[in-house]
MARSENU-269853 format. One record per residue (C-alpha): x, y, z; residue in one letter. Coordinates in steps of 0.5 Angstrom, whole numbers, padded with zeros to 4 digits, always signed. Layout:
XYZA
...
This chain:
+0005+0019+0015M
+0013+0021+0016A
+0011+0019+0024S
+0010+0012+0022I
+0016+0011+0017G
+0012+0013+0010A
+0015+0018+0005A
+0008+0020+0002V
+0007+0023-0005T
+0000+0026-0008L
-0002+0021-0014R
-0002+0026-0020S
-0004+0025-0027K
-0002+0030-0033D
+0000+0035-0027G
-0007+0034-0024R
-0009+0030-0017P
-0012+0024-0018V
-0019+0023-0014M
-0023+0017-0013T
-0030+0017-0015D
-0032+0020-0008Q
-0028+0026-0009G
-0022+0023-0004N
-0015+0025-0006L
-0010+0019-0007L
-0004+0019-0003L
+0002+0014-0005D
+0006+0012+0002A
+0012+0008+0001A
+0014+0005+0007F
+0020+0000+0004G
+0020-0007+0007P
+0015-0008+0013M
+0017-0012+0019E
+0010-0013+0021N
+0005-0011+0016P
-0001-0013+0020A
+0001-0008+0026A
+0002-0002+0020L
-0005-0004+0018A
-0008-0003+0025E
-0004+0004+0025Q
-0007+0006+0019L
-0014+0004+0020N
-0014+0008+0027G
-0011+0015+0023R
-0017+0020+0022A
-0017+0022+0015G
-0015+0015+0012I
-0021+0012+0008V
-0017+0005+0006E
-0010+0003+0005H
-0008-0002+0000G
-0005-0008+0005L
-0009-0013+0003F
-0007-0018+0008L
-0009-0025+0008G
-0012-0025+0001L
-0007-0027-0004A
-0006-0034-0005R
-0001-0033-0011D
+0004-0028-0012V
+0009-0027-0018I
+0015-0022-0017V
+0019-0020-0022A
+0026-0017-0021G
+0033-0016-0023K
+0034-0024-0021E
+0028-0026-0025G
+0021-0028-0024I
+0019-0032-0017R
+0012-0035-0016H
+0010-0035-0009L
+0004-0039-0006E
+0001-0039+0000R
-0001-0046+0003H
-0007-0046+0007A
């Protein structure tokens, strides 16, 4: 995944890999700020071995972001 800009780590708990109910390993991929999330989602969908990704594009209408500057509430208007 480094070829598309991700720093990947194996998700673990208590020193053991975390697996899905179907026995798949979970990998966390840190991409940093994304200029084009839709294009990245297409790239991930086209790669062998990736069952699903967490880019849930177009689904959320409200987002609450907490950071050093406080809390922001972002809303998407249809």
